[in-house]
mmCIF file of the C-alpha atoms, coordinates in Angstrom:
data_MODEL
# 
_entry.id   MODEL 
# 
loop_
_atom_site.group_PDB 
_atom_site.id 
_atom_site.type_symbol 
_atom_site.label_atom_id 
_atom_site.label_alt_id 
_atom_site.label_comp_id 
_atom_site.label_asym_id 
_atom_site.label_entity_id 
_atom_site.label_seq_id 
_atom_site.pdbx_PDB_ins_code 
_atom_site.Cartn_x 
_atom_site.Cartn_y 
_atom_site.Cartn_z 
_atom_site.occupancy 
_atom_site.B_iso_or_equiv 
_atom_site.pdbx_formal_charge 
_atom_site.auth_seq_id 
_atom_site.auth_comp_id 
_atom_site.auth_asym_id 
_atom_site.auth_atom_id 
_atom_site.pdbx_PDB_model_num 
ATOM 1  C CA . MET A 1 1  ? -6.992  17.149  -5.697 1.00 0.00 ? 1  MET A CA 1 
ATOM 2  C CA . ASP A 1 2  ? -4.049  19.141  -6.000 1.00 0.00 ? 2  ASP A CA 1 
ATOM 3  C CA . LEU A 1 3  ? -0.698  17.525  -7.901 1.00 0.00 ? 3  LEU A CA 1 
ATOM 4  C CA . MET A 1 4  ? 1.500   16.937  -4.769 1.00 0.00 ? 4  MET A CA 1 
ATOM 5  C CA . ILE A 1 5  ? -1.458  14.474  -3.322 1.00 0.00 ? 5  ILE A CA 1 
ATOM 6  C CA . LYS A 1 6  ? -1.714  12.772  -5.609 1.00 0.00 ? 6  LYS A CA 1 
ATOM 7  C CA . ILE A 1 7  ? 1.472   11.399  -7.155 1.00 0.00 ? 7  ILE A CA 1 
ATOM 8  C CA . PRO A 1 8  ? 2.675   10.333  -3.136 1.00 0.00 ? 8  PRO A CA 1 
ATOM 9  C CA . VAL A 1 9  ? -1.409  8.580   -2.644 1.00 0.00 ? 9  VAL A CA 1 
ATOM 10 C CA . ILE A 1 10 ? -0.698  6.843   -6.529 1.00 0.00 ? 10 ILE A CA 1 
ATOM 11 C CA . LEU A 1 11 ? 2.889   5.945   -5.305 1.00 0.00 ? 11 LEU A CA 1 
ATOM 12 C CA . VAL A 1 12 ? 2.067   4.267   -2.433 1.00 0.00 ? 12 VAL A CA 1 
ATOM 13 C CA . LEU A 1 13 ? -1.316  2.411   -3.938 1.00 0.00 ? 13 LEU A CA 1 
ATOM 14 C CA . VAL A 1 14 ? 1.407   0.888   -6.898 1.00 0.00 ? 14 VAL A CA 1 
ATOM 15 C CA . PHE A 1 15 ? 3.642   -0.083  -3.944 1.00 0.00 ? 15 PHE A CA 1 
ATOM 16 C CA . ILE A 1 16 ? 0.790   -1.688  -2.292 1.00 0.00 ? 16 ILE A CA 1 
ATOM 17 C CA . VAL A 1 17 ? -0.596  -4.074  -5.717 1.00 0.00 ? 17 VAL A CA 1 
ATOM 18 C CA . LEU A 1 18 ? 3.410   -4.952  -6.413 1.00 0.00 ? 18 LEU A CA 1 
ATOM 19 C CA . SER A 1 19 ? 3.139   -6.707  -2.633 1.00 0.00 ? 19 SER A CA 1 
ATOM 20 C CA . LEU A 1 20 ? 0.105   -8.454  -2.986 1.00 0.00 ? 20 LEU A CA 1 
ATOM 21 C CA . PHE A 1 21 ? 1.226   -9.813  -6.303 1.00 0.00 ? 21 PHE A CA 1 
ATOM 22 C CA . GLN A 1 22 ? 4.727   -10.313 -4.323 1.00 0.00 ? 22 GLN A CA 1 
ATOM 23 C CA . GLY A 1 23 ? 3.251   -12.601 -1.644 1.00 0.00 ? 23 GLY A CA 1 
ATOM 24 C CA . MET A 1 24 ? 1.040   -14.301 -3.982 1.00 0.00 ? 24 MET A CA 1 
ATOM 25 C CA . TYR A 1 25 ? 4.149   -15.333 -5.853 1.00 0.00 ? 25 TYR A CA 1 
ATOM 26 C CA . TYR A 1 26 ? 6.022   -16.377 -2.712 1.00 0.00 ? 26 TYR A CA 1 
ATOM 27 C CA . LEU A 1 27 ? 3.008   -18.676 -1.738 1.00 0.00 ? 27 LEU A CA 1 
ATOM 28 C CA . ALA A 1 28 ? 3.082   -19.893 -4.636 1.00 0.00 ? 28 ALA A CA 1 
ATOM 29 C CA . LYS A 1 29 ? 6.388   -20.785 -5.816 1.00 0.00 ? 29 LYS A CA 1 
ATOM 30 C CA . ASP A 1 30 ? 7.740   -21.413 -1.948 1.00 0.00 ? 30 ASP A CA 1 
ATOM 31 C CA . ASP A 1 31 ? 8.356   -25.139 -1.443 1.00 0.00 ? 31 ASP A CA 1 
ATOM 32 C CA . GLY A 1 32 ? 8.584   -24.155 2.397  1.00 0.00 ? 32 GLY A CA 1 
ATOM 33 C CA . GLU A 1 33 ? 12.742  -25.204 2.832  1.00 0.00 ? 33 GLU A CA 1 
ATOM 34 C CA . GLN A 1 34 ? 13.731  -21.971 1.808  1.00 0.00 ? 34 GLN A CA 1 
ATOM 35 C CA . ASP A 1 35 ? 13.072  -18.683 3.783  1.00 0.00 ? 35 ASP A CA 1 
ATOM 36 C CA . ARG A 1 36 ? 9.381   -19.482 4.816  1.00 0.00 ? 36 ARG A CA 1 
ATOM 37 C CA . THR A 1 37 ? 8.547   -16.051 6.282  1.00 0.00 ? 37 THR A CA 1 
ATOM 38 C CA . ARG A 1 38 ? 8.855   -14.458 2.975  1.00 0.00 ? 38 ARG A CA 1 
ATOM 39 C CA . VAL A 1 39 ? 4.995   -14.122 2.564  1.00 0.00 ? 39 VAL A CA 1 
ATOM 40 C CA . VAL A 1 40 ? 4.962   -12.719 6.110  1.00 0.00 ? 40 VAL A CA 1 
ATOM 41 C CA . ARG A 1 41 ? 6.776   -10.303 5.122  1.00 0.00 ? 41 ARG A CA 1 
ATOM 42 C CA . ALA A 1 42 ? 5.349   -9.236  1.997  1.00 0.00 ? 42 ALA A CA 1 
ATOM 43 C CA . LEU A 1 43 ? 1.601   -8.753  3.365  1.00 0.00 ? 43 LEU A CA 1 
ATOM 44 C CA . THR A 1 44 ? 3.179   -6.503  6.327  1.00 0.00 ? 44 THR A CA 1 
ATOM 45 C CA . VAL A 1 45 ? 4.675   -4.615  3.770  1.00 0.00 ? 45 VAL A CA 1 
ATOM 46 C CA . ARG A 1 46 ? 1.752   -4.551  2.507  1.00 0.00 ? 46 ARG A CA 1 
ATOM 47 C CA . ILE A 1 47 ? -0.068  -3.671  5.710  1.00 0.00 ? 47 ILE A CA 1 
ATOM 48 C CA . VAL A 1 48 ? 2.488   -0.638  6.422  1.00 0.00 ? 48 VAL A CA 1 
ATOM 49 C CA . LEU A 1 49 ? 1.613   0.655   3.348  1.00 0.00 ? 49 LEU A CA 1 
ATOM 50 C CA . SER A 1 50 ? -2.020  0.640   3.608  1.00 0.00 ? 50 SER A CA 1 
ATOM 51 C CA . LEU A 1 51 ? -1.800  2.528   6.640  1.00 0.00 ? 51 LEU A CA 1 
ATOM 52 C CA . LEU A 1 52 ? 0.584   4.713   4.799  1.00 0.00 ? 52 LEU A CA 1 
ATOM 53 C CA . LEU A 1 53 ? -1.900  5.681   2.309  1.00 0.00 ? 53 LEU A CA 1 
ATOM 54 C CA . PHE A 1 54 ? -4.802  5.836   4.663  1.00 0.00 ? 54 PHE A CA 1 
ATOM 55 C CA . SER A 1 55 ? -2.034  8.521   6.766  1.00 0.00 ? 55 SER A CA 1 
ATOM 56 C CA . ILE A 1 56 ? -1.574  10.512  3.904  1.00 0.00 ? 56 ILE A CA 1 
ATOM 57 C CA . LEU A 1 57 ? -5.362  10.661  2.890  1.00 0.00 ? 57 LEU A CA 1 
ATOM 58 C CA . LEU A 1 58 ? -5.866  11.936  6.679  1.00 0.00 ? 58 LEU A CA 1 
ATOM 59 C CA . VAL A 1 59 ? -3.629  14.187  6.399  1.00 0.00 ? 59 VAL A CA 1 
ATOM 60 C CA . GLY A 1 60 ? -4.377  15.904  3.016  1.00 0.00 ? 60 GLY A CA 1 
ATOM 61 C CA . TYR A 1 61 ? -8.363  16.006  4.601  1.00 0.00 ? 61 TYR A CA 1 
ATOM 62 C CA . TRP A 1 62 ? -7.259  17.420  7.968  1.00 0.00 ? 62 TRP A CA 1 
ATOM 63 C CA . LEU A 1 63 ? -4.887  20.151  5.637  1.00 0.00 ? 63 LEU A CA 1 
ATOM 64 C CA . GLY A 1 64 ? -7.424  20.960  3.619  1.00 0.00 ? 64 GLY A CA 1 
ATOM 65 C CA . ILE A 1 65 ? -5.858  20.021  -0.165 1.00 0.00 ? 65 ILE A CA 1 
ATOM 66 C CA . LEU A 1 66 ? -8.729  16.668  -0.206 1.00 0.00 ? 66 LEU A CA 1 
ATOM 67 C CA . GLN A 1 67 ? -12.667 17.779  0.151  1.00 0.00 ? 67 GLN A CA 1 
ATOM 68 C CA . PRO A 1 68 ? -15.564 15.273  0.483  1.00 0.00 ? 68 PRO A CA 1 
ATOM 69 C CA . HIS A 1 69 ? -17.973 15.463  -2.488 1.00 0.00 ? 69 HIS A CA 1 
ATOM 70 C CA . GLY A 1 70 ? -21.354 14.172  -2.610 1.00 0.00 ? 70 GLY A CA 1 
ATOM 71 C CA . LEU A 1 71 ? -22.529 11.368  -5.079 1.00 0.00 ? 71 LEU A CA 1 
# 
């Protein structure tokens, strides 16, 4: 895999994991009296980042940068 596609893929994966942990933290620590939508916002960010990762992988495949391999 070319370096110009590896870096964005890895960065998006890191942000997805961070957003997942942020949602878990808000779910465990919010007592319900503060902003109750923080968990939903964190998980929405994770979904958007996942869609971004999927589109990066599709574009990489269509441009020929990513090649599937058989195991």
